[in-house]
BALUM-757183 format. One record per atom (N, C-alpha, C, O): residue in one letter; z, x, y. Coordinates in steps of 0.05 Angstrom, whole numbers, padded with zeros to 5 digits, always signed. Each point is the difference from the previous one (the first is absolute). Layout:
AZXY...
This chain:
M+00425+00324+00801M+00027-00003+00007M+00011+00005-00031M-00011-00006-00021K+00035+00020+00025K+00016+00007-00025K+00012-00024-00012K+00013-00015+00015Q-00015+00006-00043Q+00013-00025-00013Q+00030+00000+00009Q+00011+00021+00000K+00001-00040+00008K+00025-00014+00003K+00017+00009-00021K-00007+00005-00023V+00033-00005+00035V+00021+00006-00021V+00026-00023+00005V+00011-00002+00023A-00004-00012-00040A+00019-00024-00001A+00026+00013+00001A+00005+00018-00016I+00015-00026+00037I+00026+00008-00008I+00018-00033+00002I-00002-00017+00018L+00016+00015-00040L+00020-00026-00005L+00024+00006+00007L+00013+00015-00013G-00004-00027+00037G+00026+00005+00012G-00005+00012+00026G-00020+00013+00006A+00044-00021+00011A-00004+00007+00026A+00022+00014+00010A+00002-00001+00025G+00017+00013-00037G+00019+00014+00006G+00000+00029+00012G-00022+00011+00001S+00039+00001+00007S-00001+00026+00010S-00017+00025-00017S-00011+00019+00010W+00013-00024-00037W-00014+00017-00018W-00034-00006-00005W-00018+00017-00003A+00016-00044+00004A-00028-00008+00003A-00015+00002+00024A-00024+00002+00001T+00040-00003+00021T-00010+00004+00031T-00008+00033+00001T-00020+00008+00012A+00040+00010-00030A-00009+00028+00011A-00024+00005-00012A-00019+00011+00011L+00020-00023-00044L-00025+00011-00013L-00027-00015+00011L-00022+00008-00008A+00023-00029+00024A-00020-00011+00011A-00007+00019+00024A-00024+00007+00002V+00038+00000+00014V-00003+00021+00022V-00013+00025-00010V-00021+00008+00011L+00032+00008-00035L-00014+00022-00014L-00029-00002+00000L-00016+00015+00011L+00013-00041-00029L-00030-00007-00012L-00021-00005+00024L-00024+00007+00002A+00039-00019+00015A-00014-00010+00026A-00015+00026+00013A-00022+00003+00010G+00043+00013-00013G-00006+00025+00018G-00018+00018-00010G-00009+00019+00012K+00001-00026-00044K-00027+00012-00008K-00023-00013+00001K-00020+00008-00011G+00021-00030+00025G-00026-00014+00010G-00002-00026-00019G-00016-00018+00004I+00034+00017-00026I-00004-00023-00018I+00013-00025+00008I+00023+00002+00008P-00036-00025-00008P+00007-00028+00009P+00021-00006-00021P-00001+00004-00025V+00021-00014+00039V+00029-00009-00016V+00001-00030+00002V-00001-00009+00023D+00003-00011-00045D+00008-00024+00007D+00028-00004-00015D+00003-00002-00024M+00017-00001+00042M+00032-00004-00009M+00004-00033-00003M-00011-00017+00014W+00027+00013-00032W+00013-00027-00009W+00029-00002+00003W+00016+00014-00012S-00010-00036+00032S+00023-00004+00009S+00010-00030-00014S-00010-00020+00009R+00024+00018-00024R+00014-00032-00007R+00005-00012+00019R-00001-00024-00002R+00009+00034+00030R+00007-00019+00023R-00025-00001+00020R-00008+00021+00010A-00002-00040-00007A-00024-00003+00022A+00012+00007+00026A-00014+00014+00015G+00036-00020-00008G+00010+00008+00026G+00003+00032+00000G-00011+00012+00020L+00021+00000-00035L-00001+00029+00001L-00027+00013+00003L-00005+00016+00018A-00014-00026-00038A-00025+00009+00002A-00017-00007+00029A-00019+00013+00006A+00029-00033+00010A-00008-00004+00024A+00008+00015+00021A-00013+00008+00019Q+00036-00005-00024Q+00019+00020+00016Q-00012+00030+00000Q-00004+00013+00020I+00000-00005-00042I-00007+00030-00001I-00032+00002+00014I-00005+00017+00018N-00014-00035-00030N-00024+00001+00012N+00004-00005+00031N-00012+00015+00015A+00026-00032-00003A+00003+00000+00030A+00008+00026+00017A-00010+00009+00020E+00032+00002-00035E+00014+00023+00011E-00015+00024-00007E+00003+00018+00016G-00019-00014-00038G-00006+00026-00007G+00016+00021-00016G-00006+00023-00007Q+00027-00038+00003Q+00019+00015-00012Q+00021-00016-00016Q+00005-00023+00008N+00005+00029-00026N+00017-00018-00020N+00033+00009+00011N+00017+00012-00013S-00014-00021+00038S+00026+00001+00013S+00030-00010-00013S+00023+00006+00007R-00030-00023-00026R+00018-00008-00022R+00011+00021-00014R+00023+00008+00003Y-00041+00002-00019Y+00009+00027-00018Y-00008+00030+00004Y+00010+00018-00013L-00028-00015+00029L-00002+00029+00009L-00014-00004+00027L-00025-00001+00004P+00047+00000+00015P-00004+00000+00030P-00011+00026+00012P+00010+00021-00007G-00026-00021+00023G-00005+00023+00017G-00029+00013-00013G-00010+00020+00009V+00000-00032-00029V-00022+00013-00014V-00027-00016+00000V-00002-00019-00015S-00015+00026+00029S-00023-00019+00007S-00020+00000-00019S-00007+00022-00008L-00004-00042+00000L-00013-00010-00023L-00037+00007+00010L-00010-00013+00017P-00003+00033-00031P-00025-00005+00005P-00015-00026+00001P+00007-00020-00013P-00031+00019+00030P-00015-00024-00001P-00009-00005-00022P-00005-00024-00001N-00001+00036-00021N-00009-00008-00027N+00018-00005-00018N-00005+00003-00024V+00028-00013+00035V+00023-00011-00020V+00001-00032+00010V+00003-00005+00024R-00006-00011-00042R+00001-00027+00005R+00021-00011-00020R+00001+00007-00023V+00019-00028+00034V+00022-00013-00015V-00008-00030-00004V-00010-00013+00018T+00015+00004-00040T-00005-00029-00006T+00017-00008-00022T+00006+00016-00019P+00002-00043+00021P+00015-00013-00025P-00021-00013-00025P+00006-00014-00020D-00028+00023+00031D-00026-00010-00027D+00001+00025-00023D-00011+00022+00003L+00025-00030-00024L+00003+00023-00021L-00026+00007-00009L-00008+00023-00001P-00012-00052-00009P-00021+00008-00012P-00020+00017+00011P-00015+00015-00014A+00013-00018+00045A-00017+00013+00021A+00006+00023+00000A-00017+00017-00005V+00043-00010+00009V+00007+00029+00002V-00008+00016-00026V-00006+00023+00005V+00005-00029-00031V-00005+00013-00021V-00031+00000-00007V-00011+00014-00018K+00001-00030+00033K-00031-00013-00011K-00014+00025+00011K+00004+00007+00023N-00025+00012-00043N-00013+00023+00002N+00015+00019+00006N-00010+00019+00012A+00031-00019-00016A+00014+00032+00009A-00002+00017-00023A-00001-00009-00023R-00001+00036+00031R-00005+00023-00021R+00025+00008-00009R+00000+00015-00019A+00026-00022+00031A+00024+00005-00011A+00020-00019+00015A-00002-00008+00023V+00022+00003-00042V+00019-00023+00007V+00027+00012-00001V+00010+00007-00022I+00003-00004+00046I+00029+00013+00001I+00022-00026-00004I-00002-00019+00016F+00021+00019-00035F+00023-00013+00000F+00020+00014+00019F+00003+00025+00001S+00010-00042+00013S+00019+00018+00019S+00019-00024+00011S+00004-00008+00023V+00007-00001-00051V+00014-00021+00005V+00032+00003-00012V+00003+00015-00019P+00020-00027+00029P+00028+00012-00021P-00009-00010-00028P-00017-00017-00006S+00036+00035-00010S-00005+00003-00028S+00004-00031-00010S-00014-00008-00018H+00031-00009+00028H+00006-00021-00006H-00018-00020-00004H+00001-00018-00016A-00023+00026+00039A-00018-00021+00003A-00027+00010-00013A-00021-00013-00001F+00024+00034-00007F-00028+00011-00011F-00014-00017-00027F-00025-00001-00001R+00036-00008-00015R-00013-00019-00019R-00008-00024+00007R-00020-00009-00011E+00033-00004+00030E-00013-00023+00014E-00020+00005+00019E-00014-00019+00006V+00008+00045+00007V-00022+00003+00015V-00021+00007-00017V-00023-00007+00005L+00029+00023-00028L-00020+00009-00015L-00014-00026-00015L-00025-00001-00002R+00039-00018-00006R-00009-00022-00014R-00016-00020+00016R-00015-00016-00011A+00019+00017+00037A-00012-00014+00022A-00024+00011+00005A-00020-00013+00005S+00021+00044-00007S-00031+00010+00009S-00018+00003-00024S-00024-00002+00003L+00033+00006-00021L-00014+00002-00029L-00025-00012-00002L-00018+00014-00006P+00014-00040+00011P-00027-00014-00003P-00019+00011+00021P-00024+00001-00005H+00035+00006+00028H-00020+00012+00021H-00004+00028+00001H-00014+00007+00018L+00024+00012-00033L-00003+00027+00000L-00026+00012-00011L-00007-00003-00024P-00009+00018+00042P-00025+00014-00010P+00003+00005-00022P+00024+00005-00006A-00042-00004-00015A-00003+00009-00024A+00003+00033+00001A+00014+00010-00018R-00023+00002+00033R-00001+00029-00001R+00021+00013+00021R+00003+00024+00004A+00007-00040+00005A+00022+00015+00025A+00021+00016-00013A+00010-00005-00022L-00005+00024+00038L+00028+00017-00004L+00018-00014+00004L-00001-00015+00020L+00024+00014-00038L+00023-00011+00002L+00022+00016+00011L+00004+00020-00013I+00013-00025+00035I+00022+00026+00002I+00026-00016+00007I+00002-00017+00017N+00018+00027-00031N+00027-00012+00007N+00015+00016+00020N+00006+00023-00005A+00000-00032+00027A+00016+00014+00017A+00031-00004+00002A+00016+00014+00013A-00010-00037-00029A+00028-00004-00003A+00021+00019-00018A-00008+00017-00015K+00030-00020+00019K+00015+00013-00014K+00027-00017-00013K+00017-00013+00014G-00016+00014-00034G+00019-00021-00009G+00000-00004-00031G-00018+00012-00012I+00037-00028-00004I-00001-00009-00023I+00005-00030+00001I+00016-00008+00016E-00029-00008-00032E+00000-00027-00001E+00026-00008-00011E+00006+00005-00024E+00010-00018+00040E+00024-00002-00009E+00010-00016-00025E+00021+00006-00012D-00037-00028+00007D+00004-00024-00022D-00008+00011-00021D+00014-00005-00021S-00039+00023+00019S-00015+00005-00025S+00008+00031-00005S-00006+00011-00021L+00020+00004+00040L+00003+00032-00002L-00025+00014-00010L+00001+00017-00017L-00023-00026+00028L-00027+00010-00005L-00003+00018+00029L+00010-00004+00022T-00027+00023-00031T-00008+00015+00029T-00025-00012+00008T-00013-00015-00015L+00007+00021+00039L-00026-00020+00012L-00023+00004-00017L-00014-00020-00005S+00007+00044-00003S-00025+00005-00017S+00001-00018-00025S-00021-00009-00010R+00045+00003-00001R+00002-00021-00023R-00003-00019+00009R-00015-00014-00014V+00025+00000+00040V-00006-00025+00008V-00029-00003+00001V-00012-00020-00008F+00002+00042+00018F-00031-00005+00009F-00013-00006-00031F-00015-00019-00004A+00022+00036-00015A-00014-00004-00025A+00006-00031-00012A-00017-00014-00012A+00042+00009+00019A+00004-00028-00014A-00015-00022+00014A-00005-00021-00012E-00002+00024+00037E-00016-00019+00011E-00030+00002+00001E-00015-00020-00001A+00004+00050+00003A-00028+00001+00001A-00017+00007-00028A-00024+00001-00005G+00047+00003-00008G-00013+00015-00028G+00003+00032+00001G-00001+00014+00020E+00004-00005-00046E+00000+00026-00005E-00023+00018+00006E+00002+00023+00007E-00030-00042-00013E-00024+00017+00013E-00002+00003+00022E-00016+00017+00007E+00030-00031+00011E-00004+00007+00029E+00020+00022+00011E-00004+00005+00024T+00020+00005-00035T+00013+00019+00005T-00012+00029+00006T+00013+00017+00013N-00034-00015-00021N-00014+00028+00007N-00009-00002+00028N+00000+00021+00013R-00007-00046-00001R-00001+00005+00033R+00022-00008+00017R-00005-00010+00023Y+00031+00013-00034Y+00030-00002+00009Y+00010+00026+00007Y+00002+00017-00019V+00005-00010+00044V+00016+00028+00007V+00023-00009+00017V+00003-00023+00009V+00015+00045-00006V+00020-00009+00012V+00007+00025+00020V-00002+00024-00007L+00008-00033+00030L+00005+00019+00025L+00021-00001+00010L+00008-00020+00013S+00010+00048-00017S+00027+00003+00005S+00006+00032+00012S-00017+00017+00005G+00039-00015-00003G+00008+00025+00017G+00017+00002+00022G+00011-00021+00006P-00006+00039+00006P+00022-00002+00023P-00021-00004+00027P-00011+00020+00011S+00009-00045-00003S-00014-00009+00022S+00009-00027+00014S-00006-00022-00010H+00022+00023+00033H+00006-00014+00015H-00027-00015+00017H-00016+00014+00011A+00014-00041-00011A-00014-00012+00013A-00004+00009+00033A-00021+00002+00012E+00047+00003-00002E+00002+00007+00027E-00012+00027+00007E-00009+00005+00022E+00007+00014-00044E-00012+00024+00007E-00027+00003-00003E-00014+00013+00015V+00004-00027-00041V-00027-00001-00006V-00015-00018+00022V-00021+00010+00008G+00027-00027-00001G-00013-00019+00026G-00005+00020+00021G-00020-00003+00014R+00036+00023-00010R-00001+00017+00026R-00017+00028-00008R-00003+00018+00016G-00004-00019-00039G-00015+00025-00006G+00014+00028-00008G-00009+00022-00001I+00032-00029-00005I+00023+00025-00005I-00016+00010-00029I-00011-00017-00015P+00012+00043+00009P-00011+00008-00026P+00020-00011-00020P+00024-00002+00005T-00035-00005-00028T+00013-00012-00021T-00016+00005-00033T-00025+00000-00003A+00040+00004-00012A-00011+00004-00029A+00012-00017-00019A+00024-00001-00006V-00045-00015-00005V+00005-00021-00018V-00007+00006-00027V-00009+00022-00004V+00011-00041-00019V-00017+00009-00026V-00009-00037-00008V+00013-00021+00004V-00038+00026-00015V-00011-00023-00016V+00000+00001-00027V-00015+00018-00009A+00029-00034-00010A-00002+00001-00029A-00018-00021-00010A-00001-00024+00008G-00011+00035-00024G-00020-00027-00015G-00002+00004-00032G+00004+00024-00007R-00009-00039-00011R-00008+00002-00027R-00022+00015-00001R-00003+00019-00016D-00015-00027+00035D-00031+00012-00003D+00001+00019+00026D+00005-00006+00023M-00010+00031-00034M+00004+00024+00028M-00026-00008+00017M+00000+00007+00024A-00021-00021-00033A-00024+00001+00020A+00010-00022+00023A-00004+00002+00024A+00016-00021-00037A+00014-00019+00021A+00021+00011+00019A+00002-00008+00024A+00014+00026-00035A+00016+00011+00019A-00009+00020+00021A+00009+00004+00023E-00034+00010-00037E-00014+00018+00026E-00019-00016+00021E-00010+00011+00020A+00007-00038-00029A-00018-00016+00016A+00023-00008+00022A-00007-00003+00024A+00034+00001-00033A+00017-00013+00020A+00007+00028+00015A+00004-00002+00024Q-00002+00023-00034Q+00005+00025+00011Q-00020+00004+00023Q+00011+00010+00020D-00037-00015-00017D-00016+00004+00012D-00003-00020+00023D-00009+00005+00023L+00017-00029-00031L+00003-00024+00020L+00023+00009+00020L-00003-00007+00023F+00022+00018-00029F+00024+00003+00017F-00001+00028+00015F+00009+00001+00023M-00019+00019-00035M+00003+00022+00011M-00011+00003+00031M-00022-00009+00006T+00038+00022+00010T-00009+00010+00027T+00009+00029+00005T+00013+00015-00015G-00020-00010+00037G+00012+00034+00006G+00035-00004+00003G+00014+00020+00000N-00002-00046+00003N+00034-00001+00005N+00009-00014-00024N+00024-00005-00002F-00041-00002-00018F+00007-00020-00021F-00007+00012-00026F-00020-00008-00011R+00037+00027+00000R-00007+00011-00023R+00002-00012-00029R+00022-00009-00006V-00038+00008-00011V+00004-00020-00020V-00001+00017-00029V-00021+00012-00004Y+00038-00012-00014Y-00002+00015-00029Y-00005-00026-00017Y+00002-00023+00008T-00012+00033-00036T+00000-00020-00019T+00017+00011-00025T+00004+00024-00006N+00005-00045-00007N+00018+00000-00020N-00005-00019-00027N+00005-00024+00003P-00012+00032-00024P-00003-00023-00023P+00024-00014-00010P-00002-00016-00018D+00028+00022+00033D+00024-00011-00013D+00008-00022+00014D+00019+00003+00016V-00032-00026-00019V+00005-00025+00015V+00027-00012-00004V+00009-00012+00020A+00004+00012-00039A+00027-00006-00006A+00023+00020+00017A+00021-00007+00010G-00030+00030-00011G+00021+00019+00013G-00001-00009+00031G+00019-00010+00013V-00046+00014-00003V-00001-00005+00028V+00012-00028+00010V+00014-00001+00020E-00018-00018-00033E+00010-00025+00004E+00032-00002+00001E+00012-00013+00017L-00004+00026-00033L+00032+00001-00010L+00011+00020+00024L+00020-00007+00013G-00029+00027-00010G+00008+00016+00023G+00001-00013+00026G+00019+00003+00016G-00038-00015-00011G-00005-00016+00028G+00017-00029+00000G+00005-00012+00021A+00002+00005-00042A+00018-00024+00001A+00032+00010-00002A+00018-00009+00015L-00013+00026-00034L+00029+00009-00001L+00014+00010+00021L+00023-00006+00006K-00040+00026+00009K+00011+00016+00017K+00017-00018+00019K+00021+00008+00010N-00032-00035-00003N+00011-00020+00021N+00031-00004-00007N+00016-00007+00017I-00009+00010-00041I+00025-00005-00009I+00015+00018+00011I+00021-00006+00012I-00030+00035-00015I+00012+00029+00003I+00008-00001+00034I+00021+00008+00009A-00044-00020+00007A+00005-00003+00031A+00015-00018+00007A+00009+00003+00022L-00001-00027-00037L+00021-00016+00006L+00026+00017-00001L+00017-00002+00018G-00015+00016-00036G+00022+00016-00006G+00006+00019+00019G+00023-00001+00008T-00043+00022+00004T+00006+00013+00017T+00002-00013+00030T+00011+00013+00018G-00020-00034-00016G+00006-00012+00030G+00030-00013-00005G+00014-00003+00020I-00005-00004-00045I+00026-00010+00003I+00023+00029+00005I+00020-00002+00014A-00027+00020-00024A+00011+00028+00000A+00002+00003+00031A+00022+00002+00011D-00042-00003+00001D-00003+00007+00027D+00016-00019+00024D+00009+00006+00022G-00009-00031-00035G+00016-00024+00015G+00032+00007-00004G+00016-00006+00018L-00007+00020-00041L+00023+00000-00007L+00010+00031+00013L+00022+00010-00006G-00039+00001+00023G+00006+00024+00012G-00010+00026-00014G-00003+00020+00013F+00001-00023-00036F-00001+00025-00020F-00025+00016+00012F-00015-00009+00017G+00012+00035-00027G-00019+00021+00009G-00023+00006-00015G-00008-00013-00019D-00004+00035+00030D-00021+00007-00012D-00001+00015-00032D-00021+00005-00012N+00045-00001+00006N+00003+00010-00031N+00005-00025-00015N-00003+00003-00024T+00011-00028+00032T-00004-00022-00016T-00023-00008-00001T-00007-00007-00023K-00010+00005+00042K-00027-00007+00000K-00016+00012-00020K-00014-00012-00016A+00019+00042+00019A-00018+00016-00022A+00010-00004-00030A-00015+00003-00019A+00041-00009+00016A+00012-00003-00028A-00015-00028-00011A-00011-00001-00022L+00011-00020+00041L-00011-00026-00007L-00033+00005-00006L-00008-00007-00023M-00009+00017+00039M-00025+00006-00005M-00007+00011-00022M-00018-00009-00014T+00037+00038+00008T-00007+00012-00021T+00005-00020-00029T-00018-00006-00015R+00041-00001+00012R+00010-00012-00019R-00016-00028-00007R-00004-00008-00022G-00003-00004+00046G-00019-00025-00003G-00024+00008-00011G-00011-00016-00016L-00002+00039+00021L-00027+00010-00009L+00000+00003-00028L-00020-00006-00013A+00047+00018-00003A+00008-00001-00025A-00003-00025-00014A-00015-00002-00019E+00029-00018+00030E+00003-00027-00016E-00029-00017+00001E-00005-00015-00018I-00014+00018+00040I-00020-00009+00006I-00024+00012-00026I-00016-00015-00012T+00017+00045+00008T-00011+00014-00018T+00005-00009-00026T-00019+00000-00016R+00049-00012+00007R+00008-00003-00024R-00013-00034-00009R-00010-00008-00021L+00016-00004+00045L-00016-00029-00012L-00035+00002+00000L-00014-00013-00016G+00005+00032+00035G-00030+00001-00007G-00009+00012-00023G-00023-00005-00009L+00040+00023-00004L-00006+00014-00024L+00004-00024-00022L-00014+00002-00020A+00028-00019+00020A+00009-00021-00018A-00022-00018+00001A-00008-00008-00022M-00007+00000+00048M-00019-00016-00001M-00027+00018+00004M-00014-00006+00020G+00007+00023-00033G-00023+00012-00006G-00015+00020+00023G-00023+00008-00003A+00040-00002+00024A-00007+00013+00022A-00001+00034-00003A+00012+00009-00020N-00020+00004+00032N-00006+00027+00000N+00015+00018+00015N-00010+00009+00020P+00039-00001-00031P+00022+00007+00017P-00009+00022+00030P+00012+00004+00021L-00035+00005-00031L-00012+00023+00025L-00010-00019+00023L-00007+00010+00021T+00006-00033-00024T-00014-00020+00023T+00022-00003+00016T-00004-00001+00024F+00031+00000-00035F+00026-00005+00018F+00002+00028+00017F+00016-00003+00019A-00025+00025-00019A+00001+00026+00015A-00023-00003+00020A-00001+00015+00020G-00017-00036-00023G-00021+00000+00023G+00003-00017+00022G+00023-00005+00006L-00046-00005+00009L+00003-00014+00024L+00011-00032-00010L+00016-00013+00013A-00025+00007-00031A+00014-00031-00007A+00024+00001-00007A+00012-00021+00000G+00002+00043-00006G+00029+00006-00009G+00015+00011+00020G+00008-00016+00018V-00002+00043-00016V+00013+00011+00018V-00004+00002+00026V+00017+00006+00017G-00043-00012-00014G-00010+00003+00029G+00004-00030+00011G+00007+00002+00024D-00010-00030-00032D+00005-00017+00008D+00031-00004+00002D+00011-00007+00020L+00002+00013-00042L+00035-00001+00001L+00007+00017+00030L+00014-00011+00017I-00023+00034-00015I+00009+00013+00026I-00009-00019+00023I+00018-00013+00011V-00042+00011-00004V-00004-00017+00020V+00019-00029+00005V+00012-00007+00021T-00014-00004-00041T+00015-00029+00001T+00035+00006+00002T+00012-00019+00011C+00001+00035-00016C+00022+00003-00001C+00011+00023+00024C+00022+00009+00002T-00041-00004+00011T+00007+00017+00028T-00009-00014+00025T+00013+00004+00020S-00030-00018-00019S-00017-00010+00020S+00015-00028+00014S+00013-00016-00014M-00014+00015+00035M+00008-00029+00009M-00022-00022+00005M+00004-00022+00010H-00027+00034-00019H-00021-00017-00005H+00001-00018-00026H-00014-00020-00004S+00034+00030-00014S+00001-00009-00022S+00022-00030-00002S+00024+00002+00002R-00034-00021-00005R+00006-00022-00007R+00033-00005-00020R+00020-00013+00005N-00026+00025-00021N+00017+00001-00025N+00030+00016+00016N+00023-00009+00005R-00035+00034-00001R+00021+00018+00013R+00015-00018+00024R+00024-00003-00003R-00035-00007+00024R+00009-00015+00018R+00022-00023-00010R+00022-00004+00008A-00037-00010-00028A+00020-00018-00012A+00025+00006-00015A+00019-00016-00003G-00020+00042-00007G+00019+00014-00012G+00026+00008+00020G+00024-00001-00006I-00038+00009+00031I+00020+00008+00025I+00012-00022+00005I+00024+00002-00001E-00031-00022+00006E+00012-00028+00008E+00021-00007-00021E+00024-00001+00008I-00029-00004-00040I+00020-00002-00014I+00027+00025+00002I+00024-00007+00001G-00033+00034-00001G+00020+00015+00002G+00018-00003+00022G+00023+00009-00001R-00035-00025+00026R+00016-00003+00024R+00018-00027-00004R+00018-00005+00016G-00023-00012-00038G+00016-00023-00008G-00013-00025+00004G+00014-00020+00001K-00045+00018+00004K-00007-00026+00001K-00008-00008-00032K-00006+00016-00017S+00006-00037+00016S-00009-00011-00030S-00030+00006+00000S-00014+00007+00018L+00008-00011-00045L-00029+00005-00009L-00019-00021+00017L-00018+00008+00014S+00023-00030-00016S-00014-00018+00020S-00003+00008+00024S-00024+00001+00008E+00042+00006+00009E+00001+00006+00028E-00017+00026+00000E-00016+00002+00019A+00018+00017-00038A-00011+00027+00005A-00029-00009-00002A-00012+00004+00021V-00004-00016-00041V-00025-00006-00002V-00011-00014+00025V-00019+00009+00013A+00032-00031-00005A-00008-00013+00025A-00002+00023+00024A-00018+00001+00017S+00039+00017-00018S-00004+00023+00025S-00024+00012-00002S-00011+00006+00021V+00000+00000-00044V-00027+00013-00001V-00021-00016+00009V-00017+00012+00014Q+00015-00035-00018Q-00023-00021+00006Q-00023+00002-00017Q-00019-00014+00005M+00017+00031-00028M-00025-00002-00013M+00014+00004-00030M+00024+00004-00003V-00043-00004-00021V+00005-00001-00025V+00016+00024-00004V-00007+00019+00014V+00027-00016-00034V+00020+00018-00004V-00007+00007-00033V+00014-00011-00017E-00035+00028+00010E-00009-00005-00028E+00022+00010-00025E-00001-00006-00024G+00018+00024+00037G+00026+00008-00018G+00016-00015-00015G+00011+00005-00022V-00011-00030+00040V+00020-00023-00012V+00002-00004-00026V+00017+00003-00018R-00053-00019+00021R-00011-00008-00025R+00000+00022-00014R+00011-00004-00022T-00018+00024+00026T-00008+00025-00024T+00030+00006-00015T+00003+00004-00024T+00018-00005+00045T+00025+00010-00013T+00007-00019-00026T+00010+00008-00022R-00017-00036+00030R+00010-00019-00028R-00020+00009-00020R+00008+00007-00022A-00035-00008+00028A-00015+00009-00023A+00008+00024-00014A+00004-00002-00024A-00002+00027+00037A+00007+00020-00014A+00022+00004-00015A+00000+00016-00019Y+00022-00032+00029Y+00031-00007-00013Y-00009-00008-00028Y+00005+00014-00020R-00022-00040+00018R-00007-00010-00024R-00021+00021-00020R+00002+00001-00025L-00020+00014+00040L-00018+00017-00016L+00015+00021-00013L-00007+00008-00022A+00032+00004+00039A+00017+00017-00012A+00014-00003-00026A+00001+00015-00018A+00010-00041+00022A+00011-00020-00027A-00022+00000-00023A+00006+00006-00023R-00029-00014+00030R-00021-00007-00019R-00004+00029-00014R+00004+00001-00024Y-00013+00022+00038Y-00004+00026-00007Y+00022+00015-00012Y-00006+00019-00014Q+00031-00024+00018Q+00022+00010-00008Q-00002+00030+00017Q+00004+00021-00012V-00010-00024+00043V-00001+00026+00016V+00026+00000+00014V+00010-00022+00007E+00003+00044-00003E+00020+00002+00019E-00006+00000+00025E-00010+00022+00006M+00012-00039+00015M-00002+00002+00025M+00025-00008+00022M+00002-00020+00014P+00013+00041-00017P+00030-00004+00016P-00007-00012+00028P+00006-00023+00005I-00022+00040+00017I-00008-00009+00021I-00007-00031+00004I+00012-00017+00013T-00033+00016-00028T-00006-00034-00003T+00017-00021-00009T-00002-00024+00006E+00022+00036-00020E+00017-00024-00008E+00023-00002+00018E+00014-00020+00000Q-00010+00042+00019Q+00024-00005+00017Q-00018-00018+00027Q+00010-00020+00011M-00035+00030-00005M-00014-00017+00018M+00004-00031-00008M+00011-00018+00013Y-00025+00018-00038Y+00009-00031-00009Y+00025-00013+00009Y+00002-00020+00014R+00016+00036-00023R+00027-00014+00006R+00010-00005+00025R+00013-00020+00005V-00022+00041+00013V+00007-00001+00030V-00017-00029+00010V+00012-00017+00013L-00042+00014-00022L-00013-00020+00016L-00001-00024-00011L-00011-00020+00010F+00022+00019-00032F+00002-00029-00018F+00023-00006-00010F+00001-00023-00008E+00020+00036+00004E+00033-00002-00012E+00018+00004+00020E+00023-00003-00005G-00031+00011+00033G+00026+00003+00020G+00013+00024-00002G+00022+00002+00012L-00034+00024-00029L+00017+00023+00002L+00000+00011+00028L-00021+00003+00013P+00043+00003-00006P-00002+00020+00022P-00016+00019+00005P-00003+00010-00023P-00012+00005+00039P-00016+00019-00003P+00015+00026+00000P-00007+00018-00016R+00023-00015+00030R+00024+00023-00005R+00011+00004-00030R+00005+00023-00009E-00002-00045-00005E+00008+00002-00029E-00022+00007-00020E+00003+00010-00022A-00027-00018+00033A-00025+00012-00018A-00003+00028+00002A-00008+00014-00019V+00015-00003+00042V-00005+00034+00002V+00016+00009-00014V-00006+00021-00011V+00037-00033+00007V+00018+00011-00015V-00005-00002-00031V+00010+00017-00015N-00023-00036+00007N-00007-00005-00027N-00017+00016-00002N+00001+00009-00023L-00023+00002+00038L-00017+00018-00005L+00009+00028-00003L-00008+00013-00019M+00025-00003+00039M+00007+00022+00000M+00024+00007-00022M+00004+00023-00005S+00009-00041-00006S+00016+00002-00028S-00005-00005-00024S+00016-00007-00017R-00046+00010+00015R-00009-00006-00031R+00003+00032-00013R+00003+00020+00014G-00004-00022-00043G+00004+00023-00011G-00019+00019+00004G-00020-00003+00012R+00030+00028-00027R-00020+00020+00010R-00028+00003-00017R-00003-00008-00023R-00015+00020+00038R-00034-00003-00012R-00009+00026+00003R+00011+00016+00015R-00031-00008-00029R-00015+00029-00002R-00023-00007+00017R-00014-00018-00011E+00005+00026+00033E-00025-00008+00011E-00025+00010-00010E-00017-00016-00005M+00013+00040+00001M-00023+00013-00015M-00007-00009-00025M-00024-00002-00006E+00045-00004-00016E-00005-00009-00026E-00014-00030+00002E-00016-00007-00017E+00023-00011+00040E-00011-00019+00001E-00031-00006+00007E-00015-00017-00011V+00010+00035+00029V-00028+00003+00007V-00021+00014-00022V-00024-00004-00004A+00042+00019-00009A-00021+00017-00022A-00002-00025-00017A-00023-00006-00008L+00044-00008+00003L-00004-00020-00027L-00021-00022+00005L-00016-00009-00017A+00018+00002+00048A-00023-00019+00010A-00026+00012-00002A-00018-00016-00008A+00012+00040+00013A-00029+00011-00005A-00005+00002-00025A-00020-00010-00010A+00039+00023-00006A-00005+00010-00032A-00004-00033-00008A-00024-00001-00006L+00031-00019+00003L-00003-00029-00009L-00028-00005+00014L-00017-00005-00018W+00006+00004+00040W-00022-00008+00003W-00023+00017-00005W-00022-00009+00004R+00024+00034-00013R-00020+00019-00010R-00001-00006-00024R-00023+00000-00009E+00045-00007-00010E-00002-00008-00030E-00016-00027-00003E-00015-00007-00019K+00020-00009+00041K-00020-00027-00008K-00028+00002+00009K-00019-00011-00011N+00017+00028+00035N-00029-00001+00007N-00017+00023-00005N-00025-00001+00003C+00038+00022-00011C-00023+00026-00007C-00003+00011-00026C-00007+00022-00008K+00014-00044-00006K-00008+00014-00031K-00034+00003-00006K-00008+00010-00021
């Protein structure tokens, strides 16, 4: 029998990954914080709360017993909301197998500390443990992965052997996995695109068109790249799956929680009403607060993030935010891109 994989979390993405791995004949133990949800999933053979209509293979078991889930696992996947990552990591650390591959599938920035989740991991587990820690990201809706729709993602790790081990673990005929050594870039791309998806959703809710969405996505990618560069990421990462790829899928699909919440805000709902209507975690809300503070810390211009912050937390009418963005001073597009690339090359290619 193949050695089991543990998945911490029982949301839509955790469930989709369980289906993917179990389909390869790998036993999967999933941890649910709620005993009732675990019992329901086991009884129904599907996660009707978070991923309805997708059947779980018989080699998937769900339990609220965290130590039992991670015991003897060859890989442990963290698939919890980003704001719960530190708590779940801390609870699991005493029980993690010494040689297990550790994979984080969450996308976000810790709001209080402003740390990326790899830095949260290092703070809790120690720098020496980061060689077995990798990040899974890219354009990958759970609703599609759970149904076997062709998907391409990226895994990033400080140690390429660990990244390649994760690549081999996940790769199937319908799930293609690339590797990337740029952990910071992959994490930031996966987190910050949710802010732009909220913005494109608001534009849709206001009744604007494809031109507006394309402008927000393109200029959003520019400010994501600026902050990423300031935080040590490779700007080329944002041209890949964890950058523009994830941005496209999150800003254009109705599977996107962030876009759906943005649409409701554009239609006049309050933030709390919009989030409640989605009925799942909307990561972009917390990420907007974190990115707004990071932009100030690193003195990086992020106009879309700034306007999103004002809409979400200061009561700025969404239509005024669009006016503010459209009335900014003149800029030169290609010089900005060239400068970012030149700065990175100067810093990293000596």
